[in-house]
N, C-alpha and C positions, 0 to 999 in steps of 0.2 A: 114302891114301883119303880122299876129301872127307869132311869131317863134316857131317853132317845136324842143325840146330840144332834141329828138331823131336824127333831123339832125344833129345836134353838136356833138353827140356821139363820143367817140373813143374807138377801142379795149382796155381792159386791157391787163395785161402780159400774162393771159392764152387764149387772143384770143376772149374773150367775151365781145360784146359791151354792155354797159350799161348806161343808160340815167342818166345824172347828176342830182342829187335832186334839187327841186325846192321850193320857198317859199309857192306853195299851195300845197305841200304834207301834208295829213291829219298827226296829230300827234298819236303816238302807244299810249294804253291805257293800265292802268292795270284793273283787274277785281273786280268788286264791292265787290264779297266775300271776297277777299284778305284784302280789306281795313276794313272790320268786325274785323278780327284777330290781337289782339294786341300781340306784344312781350313780353316775360317775363322780367318784372323788374331785377328779380335776375340774368338774365345773365350778367347784366353790374358788378356785384359783383363777377360772377364766373371768368368773364374777368379778373379783377383786382387781383384776387386770382391768377391766372396764371401768372400775371406779377410778381406780389410779389414772388412768389416761384421760377420763374425764376432766380430771382435776388439773392435767398437765403434765402429769410425771412424763419422763421418759423410760418406758418399760420395753424390755424385748423379751417378747414371748416365744419360747422354744416348746412350749405343751400343747399345739394342737398340729395335727397333720394336716395342713391346709398348703397346699402351693401357694405362693405370693405373687407368682406371675400371672395369673388369671387364664382365662380361655385363649387360644390362639386368634390373631388378627382375623383370619379368615372365618372362624365361626362366629366371632362379633359381628362380621360384616354381613354375613348372612342371615343373621338372627336379625338384624337391621331390615334387611329386605323384605323377609317374609311377613313382615307386618304390613306392607303396603303394595306387594305385589300381587296379590290375587292369590298366592298359595291357600290350599283349604287348611285353615287350623282346627276344624271341627275333630270330633272322636276319629280314631283311628283304629284299625284291627289290633285286638289285643296283643298279637306278637310284636306289634310295632310298624312302622312304613317301611315297604319295601327296598327304597333307595338307601336307606340306613343298614337294615339287615347286609344287603349285598354288598354295600361297602366294609362291613365286618367281615364277611366272607371273603373278600381279597385282603384284608388285613390279614387274617389266619393264614392266607396263602404266602402272603409277605414274609411274616415273622417265621412261621412254623413249618410251611412248607404241607400244609393239612389243606384237605379238599373236604370240607364239613358243608352238608346239605343245607339250602338256605332255610328250610321248614325247622331246623333246629335251633335256631338264631332267635331269641325273644328278649326285646327292650322292656327293662324295668325302670323304674322310678329310684334311681341310684342302685347301687349294690344292695343295699338293706332290702328294698323290695323284692331283688331277684333269691336273697336268702329266705325270707320270709315265704315267699311262694314256693321255694324249692324245698324248703323243711316241710312244708304242710302237706306237699305232694308225695313225698319220699317217706315220712316218717308217721307212725300213728302214736298217740300216748301211751306213754310206758318203754317205748322204744330207747335202747341204749346208743348214743352216739357219743365217739371218742374224738378228743379235741386235744393240743398241747397246752400246757401252762408252764411259762407264762403265754399269753396270747390274747387276742382282741374280744373284749369281754363281750360286745355284742352278741358273737357265735353262741354264746351259752346262754345268754339271756334271753334271745329269740328262741332258743331251742326250748329251754324252760318255761317259756311263756305259752308254747303248744304242745305242754304236757310231757317232752322227752326227758328222758333220764340222762344228764350228763356226766362222761366219765373223762373226769381231767388226769391226762397224762404226765407224770411230773418229769419235764425235757430241761436238763439244765445243760451245765458247760459239755459234760462228758457227751450228751446228745447233741449237743450244737442246737440246743433250744427247739431240736424238730423231733416228731415221733419216731419211731423205730419200730421195726418188727417185734423186736424183743418187748417192749413196752405192749404192743398190743397183743402179743401172745399172754401175757400176764394179765390183762383185763377181760380177755375171752375167756379163760380159766374160771374168773369169776363168775360171768355169766354172757350169754351170747352177746354179740355187738351187732348192730343194724346199720350202724354208720361210721364213718371216718372223716371230719372236717381239718383239712389241712390248709397252709396259709405260704406261700414263696413268692417273693420276699414276705417275710412275715412281721406283723406290727405285735409287739414293740420292738422286735430283736433285729429286724433287717435280715436274719439268715434266709437262707435259699435252700431248697431241697435239690441235688443235683440230678442227673439222668438215672445213675445207677440205683439211686435211693429211692427215686420215684417209680423206678420200674418195680422194685422190691415191694415197696408199700401196695401198687396198685395190684401186683401179682397175689399178695397176703389178702387182700378184699375180695378178689376174684374167688379165690378159693373158698373163703369163709362167707360167702355170698353177703358181704359187706357194702353198703353205697358208699363211693367215694366223691367227696364234694371239696372242689380246690377253688379257694378264693387266689385268684391272678390279677388282684387289683394294681399291685405295683409293679407288673409286668412292664419292662422298658427302664426303670429306673433302677438301675444294677451297674455295679462296678467290676464285675467279671465280664467274660467273653460271651454271655449269654444274657439274651432278653428275659430269661426264665424259661422252665420246662414247661410246655403245656400237658396236663394230664391226660388229655385225649391224646395224646401220642402213646400213652401206654395203657389206656382202659377206655374203651369207645362208650361205656357203660357211665363213664364218669359224669358229673355236673359240674360244668367249669364257670364260674361267675367273676365278671369283672367291672370296669366304671370308666367314665371318661374323667373321674374326678380326679384322679392322681398324676398320671403321665401328663395328661394334657389339661392339667390345671382347673378342671373345670365343676367346683364342688358344688356351687349352688345350683347347677343346671339340672341336678337330680336327673341325670342319666347313668342307667348302669346296664347290664345285659346278663343272659344266661345262655349256656349253650347245653341244651338238654337231649338226654337218650330218647328214643323213640317212645318209652314206655311211659315217660314225665310230659310228654309234648301237650297232650289234650289235657291231662288232669291240671297242669299250670294254666293252659288258658281257659278251662273253666272257672278255676278260682282267680284268675285275674278279672275275669269279666265279672265277678261280683265284688272283688275286694277293691280293685283300681281302675277298672275299665283299660286305661291305656297309659303309658306315660305320656309326659307333656309333649305335646305334638309340635310347638314351634321349636323347642329345644330338640327335637329330634332332627327336623330338618336342618337346622343349624350346625347339627354335629356331623353331618355328611361329612363337611368340610374340613372336620378333623383329620380326616384320611389323604389332606392334599400334601403334597411334597413340602410345601410353606409350613404347614402346621407340624409335621413330624420336625422339621429343622427346628422350629421354636421350641418343641419340647425337648429335643437334645440340647439345646442351649442352658435349658433350664436342671436338665441331668446332671451338666458340666458342673454347675454351681453347686449343685448336690455333691458332687465329688468333692470339691475344694474344699467345703464345709466340712465334710466327713475326716479330710485329712487333717483339717485343724483340731478336730477333736482327739484324733488317734495321735498325734504330736503333744496334746496337752496331758494325755491321761498318765504318765509317768509323775508327771508334777501335782497332778490331781490326788494321785492315790485310790483312783477309782480300780476296783477288781470286777473279775469275772465277766469282762465286757465283753460283749456278743459280737461275734464277727460279723460286722454290716455288710454283708456282700451286695445287698440292696435296697430297695425303700429309702425313706430319709429320715431313719430312724439311729438313735445309739441308745444302748440299753445296759446299765453297768450297776453294781453292787458299791454302795457307799457306807457300808458299817464302819470302815476305818476311819472315816473322817465326818460322823455325825456330832461329834463336839457333846455339848450338852443335851442335845436333842433325841429323845426316845426312839424316834423313827423318821422315816423317810417323809412323811408326809408335814412333819413338824418342820423337817429341816429345809422342805421346799418352803412352806408360810414364811419363814425366817429368811429366806435368801431372797423371795420376793419382797419382804418389808423393808430389807436391809441395801439390797443392791439393785433391785427393780428387775430381777431376770426371773420368769416362771418357768418352771421345769414339772413334767408330771411326776407324782409321786407312782411308785412301781404297783400299788395296791389295787389300782383298775384292772391290771393285767394278770395279776396272780395272789388271790386272797390268802394264799398259805405262807409265802416269802416275800411277796412285793413290797412289805413295807421296809424292805432293806435297801430298795433299789429305787433308781430313777430313769425315767425315758427323758430322752433329750430330741428334739426333733429339728432337722435340717432344714425346712420347710423355707425357711425366712431368707436361705442365701447365705453366702460364706462372710459377708462383712458383719452384719447382724451376728452372725454365731461366733467370729472371732472376737467382737467388742463382749459378748455374753462369757465367754470364757476367762476374759480378763478380769470381767467382774464377780465370777465365779471363784478365781484363784484368791482373789482380794478377800472374799468372803470368809474362804476357808482357812487364810492366812491368820486372820483376826480370832478363828476358833481353837487354833493350834495355839496363838500366841496366849490365850486366854488359860489354856490347859496347862501350859510349860511354867 
């Protein structure tokens, strides 16, 4: 006779009878979507940096896009006040507290001359929350969404996780590392696109999309019924005459996503926003009510002060520091021998090909690991941003400021000089 496992089960310490596990129990599984998302390769370097610093080593990390200045003083002061002054810190409406949305509306008048209805502003848990909610609201599984390669890996990873087909546009030196109408036409001929994800200034290259090109892209999207989503998180960190072109000036149906993390240096506060077209406002609100409820309320109240004159002034001081660091890199590139340097119009990144200086190392990942061990400088290998050609490139972050960047460059030159001498 078959043996009934339950007949031989015994009560546990809590008095609950549990059947013993059997060899026929089905295995637990993980989702297919989770297997579509690859971890950032740079996290191995970040972990090693932490180990070295814990051991007392002097490490200069140029691999993370995190401003070193932190939140403006007025934001910090308001954050301290809201904890004790009776401000309601409970749940708020899904779109965010009205004072912060109103301040954002005024910010868009100030920077872009755009008058955007208050109901289109939606506060999110960082820009990451805005991407997830916007992608869920705008796209269905199987929809084809185009984006530039190299590019920020989280775009394609989130899109893949929600079931979209990611169409990578090979954007190199000739395209200034940004999408073009010609690349979109080629992708559209393969199969219809549903969305286009752009970023300006871009991570990892720092390149910006000018007014004429953005108008062309927006017009192409309109004519083909393609949703334009624009990541404008690095607006304000610019080395041109423009803070950055807002996509809404060219396509009122675009989704604009941004954050307090970069220009205002508020990475850990986890506050971002989306400006939504009318057809996405209710779907995003419904999704947020189920997924996140609302963005962190104390941080929202404090962030209103990010739009004070003092906070803008502090942010501009940080931008001047990035500009000085950028110039140090530009001056060093001829000696470094790096090629195909992306024209860093904005953000705080430099992206370049290091094929000619790899020495004995097979790829940029190995080269970066050796640089860290020998000279205590951490750079990001390009593989995180371009799985096709990125292992020939590195990204250097200027977020640590000019002094640390200058010292890091001296160490990199020393490292490369040793490699060259060994090959001679």
